[in-house]
VEXFIVEX-451616 format. One record per atom (N, C-alpha, C): residue number from 1; residue in three letters; atom name; x, y, z. Coordinates in steps of 0.05 Angstrom, whole numbers, m for minus. Layout:
BEGIN
{atom NUM,'Ala','CA',{X,Y,Z}}
...
% end
This chain:
BEGIN
{atom 1,'Met','N',{m6047,224,116}}
{atom 1,'Met','CA',{m6052,241,93}}
{atom 1,'Met','C',{m6072,261,98}}
{atom 2,'Lys','N',{m6063,285,90}}
{atom 2,'Lys','CA',{m6079,312,94}}
{atom 2,'Lys','C',{m6092,319,66}}
{atom 3,'Val','N',{m6120,325,71}}
{atom 3,'Val','CA',{m6131,336,49}}
{atom 3,'Val','C',{m6150,359,56}}
{atom 4,'Arg','N',{m6157,377,38}}
{atom 4,'Arg','CA',{m6178,397,41}}
{atom 4,'Arg','C',{m6204,388,40}}
{atom 5,'Gly','N',{m6223,397,59}}
{atom 5,'Gly','CA',{m6253,387,57}}
{atom 5,'Gly','C',{m6267,413,63}}
{atom 6,'Glu','N',{m6298,407,67}}
{atom 6,'Glu','CA',{m6310,428,74}}
{atom 6,'Glu','C',{m6333,419,92}}
{atom 7,'Ile','N',{m6343,435,112}}
{atom 7,'Ile','CA',{m6360,425,131}}
{atom 7,'Ile','C',{m6378,455,130}}
{atom 8,'Ala','N',{m6406,452,120}}
{atom 8,'Ala','CA',{m6422,477,121}}
{atom 8,'Ala','C',{m6408,498,109}}
{atom 9,'Asp','N',{m6399,490,83}}
{atom 9,'Asp','CA',{m6386,513,66}}
{atom 9,'Asp','C',{m6360,526,76}}
{atom 10,'Arg','N',{m6353,514,103}}
{atom 10,'Arg','CA',{m6326,523,111}}
{atom 10,'Arg','C',{m6301,509,107}}
{atom 11,'Glu','N',{m6280,516,93}}
{atom 11,'Glu','CA',{m6258,497,84}}
{atom 11,'Glu','C',{m6244,487,111}}
{atom 12,'Val','N',{m6239,464,112}}
{atom 12,'Val','CA',{m6225,448,140}}
{atom 12,'Val','C',{m6202,433,126}}
{atom 13,'Ile','N',{m6183,428,144}}
{atom 13,'Ile','CA',{m6161,411,136}}
{atom 13,'Ile','C',{m6166,387,152}}
{atom 14,'Val','N',{m6165,365,135}}
{atom 14,'Val','CA',{m6173,335,143}}
{atom 14,'Val','C',{m6156,320,145}}
{atom 15,'Leu','N',{m6146,304,167}}
{atom 15,'Leu','CA',{m6124,286,167}}
{atom 15,'Leu','C',{m6137,259,167}}
{atom 16,'Ile','N',{m6132,240,144}}
{atom 16,'Ile','CA',{m6143,216,147}}
{atom 16,'Ile','C',{m6122,198,158}}
{atom 17,'Asp','N',{m6134,184,177}}
{atom 17,'Asp','CA',{m6120,168,196}}
{atom 17,'Asp','C',{m6126,140,201}}
{atom 18,'Ser','N',{m6109,126,190}}
{atom 18,'Ser','CA',{m6119,95,188}}
{atom 18,'Ser','C',{m6116,84,220}}
{atom 19,'Gly','N',{m6100,97,231}}
{atom 19,'Gly','CA',{m6094,84,258}}
{atom 19,'Gly','C',{m6114,94,278}}
{atom 20,'Ala','N',{m6134,114,271}}
{atom 20,'Ala','CA',{m6155,129,289}}
{atom 20,'Ala','C',{m6176,113,295}}
{atom 21,'Thr','N',{m6186,106,315}}
{atom 21,'Thr','CA',{m6210,87,318}}
{atom 21,'Thr','C',{m6237,106,317}}
{atom 22,'His','N',{m6234,132,318}}
{atom 22,'His','CA',{m6264,149,317}}
{atom 22,'His','C',{m6252,173,299}}
{atom 23,'Asn','N',{m6273,186,294}}
{atom 23,'Asn','CA',{m6272,213,282}}
{atom 23,'Asn','C',{m6275,237,304}}
{atom 24,'Phe','N',{m6252,254,293}}
{atom 24,'Phe','CA',{m6252,277,312}}
{atom 24,'Phe','C',{m6251,307,300}}
{atom 25,'Ile','N',{m6263,324,311}}
{atom 25,'Ile','CA',{m6267,354,303}}
{atom 25,'Ile','C',{m6256,370,320}}
{atom 26,'Ser','N',{m6245,390,313}}
{atom 26,'Ser','CA',{m6230,411,332}}
{atom 26,'Ser','C',{m6252,426,344}}
{atom 27,'Asn','N',{m6249,433,374}}
{atom 27,'Asn','CA',{m6264,451,389}}
{atom 27,'Asn','C',{m6268,476,373}}
{atom 28,'Gln','N',{m6248,487,359}}
{atom 28,'Gln','CA',{m6255,515,345}}
{atom 28,'Gln','C',{m6272,514,326}}
{atom 29,'Ile','N',{m6270,488,309}}
{atom 29,'Ile','CA',{m6287,489,284}}
{atom 29,'Ile','C',{m6318,487,301}}
{atom 30,'Val','N',{m6320,472,321}}
{atom 30,'Val','CA',{m6348,465,334}}
{atom 30,'Val','C',{m6360,491,342}}
{atom 31,'Glu','N',{m6340,507,354}}
{atom 31,'Glu','CA',{m6349,534,364}}
{atom 31,'Glu','C',{m6354,556,339}}
{atom 32,'Leu','N',{m6337,556,319}}
{atom 32,'Leu','CA',{m6342,573,302}}
{atom 32,'Leu','C',{m6366,573,283}}
{atom 33,'Leu','N',{m6372,543,277}}
{atom 33,'Leu','CA',{m6395,536,262}}
{atom 33,'Leu','C',{m6422,536,282}}
{atom 34,'Gly','N',{m6418,537,307}}
{atom 34,'Gly','CA',{m6441,538,323}}
{atom 34,'Gly','C',{m6452,510,320}}
{atom 35,'Met','N',{m6436,487,324}}
{atom 35,'Met','CA',{m6448,463,318}}
{atom 35,'Met','C',{m6462,457,344}}
{atom 36,'Glu','N',{m6484,437,339}}
{atom 36,'Glu','CA',{m6496,422,366}}
{atom 36,'Glu','C',{m6477,402,376}}
{atom 37,'Leu','N',{m6476,402,405}}
{atom 37,'Leu','CA',{m6459,384,416}}
{atom 37,'Leu','C',{m6476,369,434}}
{atom 38,'Met','N',{m6478,345,430}}
{atom 38,'Met','CA',{m6490,327,448}}
{atom 38,'Met','C',{m6474,321,473}}
{atom 39,'Asp','N',{m6482,316,497}}
{atom 39,'Asp','CA',{m6466,311,520}}
{atom 39,'Asp','C',{m6461,284,524}}
{atom 40,'Thr','N',{m6438,277,532}}
{atom 40,'Thr','CA',{m6433,249,537}}
{atom 40,'Thr','C',{m6415,251,560}}
{atom 41,'Gly','N',{m6406,227,574}}
{atom 41,'Gly','CA',{m6384,227,593}}
{atom 41,'Gly','C',{m6359,239,580}}
{atom 42,'Gly','N',{m6339,246,601}}
{atom 42,'Gly','CA',{m6317,256,597}}
{atom 42,'Gly','C',{m6304,229,577}}
{atom 43,'Tyr','N',{m6280,234,563}}
{atom 43,'Tyr','CA',{m6264,213,551}}
{atom 43,'Tyr','C',{m6240,226,548}}
{atom 44,'Gly','N',{m6216,205,550}}
{atom 44,'Gly','CA',{m6190,208,540}}
{atom 44,'Gly','C',{m6185,198,513}}
{atom 45,'Val','N',{m6166,214,498}}
{atom 45,'Val','CA',{m6157,204,472}}
{atom 45,'Val','C',{m6126,206,470}}
{atom 46,'Met','N',{m6112,184,469}}
{atom 46,'Met','CA',{m6084,188,463}}
{atom 46,'Met','C',{m6076,194,437}}
{atom 47,'Met','N',{m6065,215,430}}
{atom 47,'Met','CA',{m6059,226,407}}
{atom 47,'Met','C',{m6029,208,398}}
{atom 48,'Gly','N',{m6022,213,371}}
{atom 48,'Gly','CA',{m6000,203,355}}
{atom 48,'Gly','C',{m5972,210,374}}
{atom 49,'Thr','N',{m5973,233,384}}
{atom 49,'Thr','CA',{m5952,245,399}}
{atom 49,'Thr','C',{m5950,233,426}}
{atom 50,'Gly','N',{m5965,210,435}}
{atom 50,'Gly','CA',{m5966,201,460}}
{atom 50,'Gly','C',{m5984,223,481}}
{atom 51,'Lys','N',{m5990,244,476}}
{atom 51,'Lys','CA',{m6005,262,497}}
{atom 51,'Lys','C',{m6034,253,497}}
{atom 52,'Val','N',{m6044,250,521}}
{atom 52,'Val','CA',{m6073,245,524}}
{atom 52,'Val','C',{m6090,274,522}}
{atom 53,'Glu','N',{m6109,277,509}}
{atom 53,'Glu','CA',{m6129,300,505}}
{atom 53,'Glu','C',{m6151,291,517}}
{atom 54,'Met','N',{m6164,305,534}}
{atom 54,'Met','CA',{m6188,303,547}}
{atom 54,'Met','C',{m6214,315,527}}
{atom 55,'Gly','N',{m6236,302,530}}
{atom 55,'Gly','CA',{m6257,311,509}}
{atom 55,'Gly','C',{m6280,303,529}}
{atom 56,'Arg','N',{m6303,314,515}}
{atom 56,'Arg','CA',{m6333,315,526}}
{atom 56,'Arg','C',{m6350,318,502}}
{atom 57,'Gly','N',{m6372,304,498}}
{atom 57,'Gly','CA',{m6394,308,482}}
{atom 57,'Gly','C',{m6387,297,452}}
{atom 58,'Val','N',{m6409,299,432}}
{atom 58,'Val','CA',{m6404,290,408}}
{atom 58,'Val','C',{m6418,305,391}}
{atom 59,'Cys','N',{m6414,308,364}}
{atom 59,'Cys','CA',{m6429,326,346}}
{atom 59,'Cys','C',{m6436,301,325}}
{atom 60,'Arg','N',{m6467,295,321}}
{atom 60,'Arg','CA',{m6478,279,311}}
{atom 60,'Arg','C',{m6485,287,279}}
{atom 61,'Gly','N',{m6484,267,264}}
{atom 61,'Gly','CA',{m6489,273,237}}
{atom 61,'Gly','C',{m6479,295,218}}
{atom 62,'Val','N',{m6450,301,226}}
{atom 62,'Val','CA',{m6434,318,215}}
{atom 62,'Val','C',{m6434,310,184}}
{atom 63,'Val','N',{m6437,332,166}}
{atom 63,'Val','CA',{m6434,328,132}}
{atom 63,'Val','C',{m6405,334,126}}
{atom 64,'Leu','N',{m6384,318,119}}
{atom 64,'Leu','CA',{m6359,331,112}}
{atom 64,'Leu','C',{m6357,319,81}}
{atom 65,'Lys','N',{m6352,343,67}}
{atom 65,'Lys','CA',{m6345,338,36}}
{atom 65,'Lys','C',{m6320,337,31}}
{atom 66,'Ile','N',{m6308,316,21}}
{atom 66,'Ile','CA',{m6283,314,8}}
{atom 66,'Ile','C',{m6284,306,m18}}
{atom 67,'Gln','N',{m6267,321,m36}}
{atom 67,'Gln','CA',{m6265,314,m62}}
{atom 67,'Gln','C',{m6294,308,m78}}
{atom 68,'Gly','N',{m6314,322,m69}}
{atom 68,'Gly','CA',{m6341,319,m81}}
{atom 68,'Gly','C',{m6354,295,m69}}
{atom 69,'Ile','N',{m6343,284,m51}}
{atom 69,'Ile','CA',{m6358,261,m34}}
{atom 69,'Ile','C',{m6365,272,m9}}
{atom 70,'His','N',{m6392,265,m4}}
{atom 70,'His','CA',{m6405,276,21}}
{atom 70,'His','C',{m6403,250,44}}
{atom 71,'Val','N',{m6390,254,65}}
{atom 71,'Val','CA',{m6391,236,88}}
{atom 71,'Val','C',{m6407,244,113}}
{atom 72,'Lys','N',{m6422,231,119}}
{atom 72,'Lys','CA',{m6441,240,143}}
{atom 72,'Lys','C',{m6433,218,170}}
{atom 73,'Glu','N',{m6422,230,187}}
{atom 73,'Glu','CA',{m6412,215,209}}
{atom 73,'Glu','C',{m6412,231,237}}
{atom 74,'Asp','N',{m6413,215,261}}
{atom 74,'Asp','CA',{m6409,229,285}}
{atom 74,'Asp','C',{m6379,239,289}}
{atom 75,'Phe','N',{m6372,261,307}}
{atom 75,'Phe','CA',{m6345,268,311}}
{atom 75,'Phe','C',{m6345,275,338}}
{atom 76,'Leu','N',{m6322,267,351}}
{atom 76,'Leu','CA',{m6317,275,377}}
{atom 76,'Leu','C',{m6300,306,378}}
{atom 77,'Pro','N',{m6307,323,393}}
{atom 77,'Pro','CA',{m6292,346,394}}
{atom 77,'Pro','C',{m6268,344,409}}
{atom 78,'Leu','N',{m6242,358,403}}
{atom 78,'Leu','CA',{m6225,355,419}}
{atom 78,'Leu','C',{m6201,379,405}}
{atom 79,'Glu','N',{m6181,386,429}}
{atom 79,'Glu','CA',{m6164,403,414}}
{atom 79,'Glu','C',{m6145,384,393}}
{atom 80,'Leu','N',{m6142,397,370}}
{atom 80,'Leu','CA',{m6127,384,346}}
{atom 80,'Leu','C',{m6105,397,335}}
{atom 81,'Gly','N',{m6099,420,347}}
{atom 81,'Gly','CA',{m6078,435,335}}
{atom 81,'Gly','C',{m6079,445,309}}
{atom 82,'Ser','N',{m6063,436,288}}
{atom 82,'Ser','CA',{m6060,450,262}}
{atom 82,'Ser','C',{m6083,436,242}}
{atom 83,'Thr','N',{m6098,416,254}}
{atom 83,'Thr','CA',{m6117,397,239}}
{atom 83,'Thr','C',{m6142,405,245}}
{atom 84,'Asp','N',{m6163,408,228}}
{atom 84,'Asp','CA',{m6190,411,234}}
{atom 84,'Asp','C',{m6206,388,239}}
{atom 85,'Val','N',{m6202,369,226}}
{atom 85,'Val','CA',{m6217,344,227}}
{atom 85,'Val','C',{m6200,317,227}}
{atom 86,'Ile','N',{m6202,296,246}}
{atom 86,'Ile','CA',{m6186,272,237}}
{atom 86,'Ile','C',{m6207,251,231}}
{atom 87,'Leu','N',{m6204,241,211}}
{atom 87,'Leu','CA',{m6226,219,198}}
{atom 87,'Leu','C',{m6213,193,199}}
{atom 88,'Gly','N',{m6227,178,223}}
{atom 88,'Gly','CA',{m6212,152,227}}
{atom 88,'Gly','C',{m6223,130,213}}
{atom 89,'Met','N',{m6217,105,221}}
{atom 89,'Met','CA',{m6229,80,206}}
{atom 89,'Met','C',{m6250,69,220}}
{atom 90,'Lys','N',{m6267,85,232}}
{atom 90,'Lys','CA',{m6290,76,249}}
{atom 90,'Lys','C',{m6309,56,234}}
% end
């Protein structure tokens, strides 16, 4: 299910994915908002399409607002295409 949300007063498209084990944020939003990226080892994530996307780092304590509810979580940056954020069932 896709919904609209906000991060730092910027509107984002959020995919709520019950099959995702982690939360993800697009590299473009990380760059656009100048978000702090803590270094991690590299990781690979298998997307719903079967393609594996490679990523590195984590954005800690990101506040995502969805329908008036504030969610503070860690997000892994990845190339996400037409979605800005994937909210998993972590």
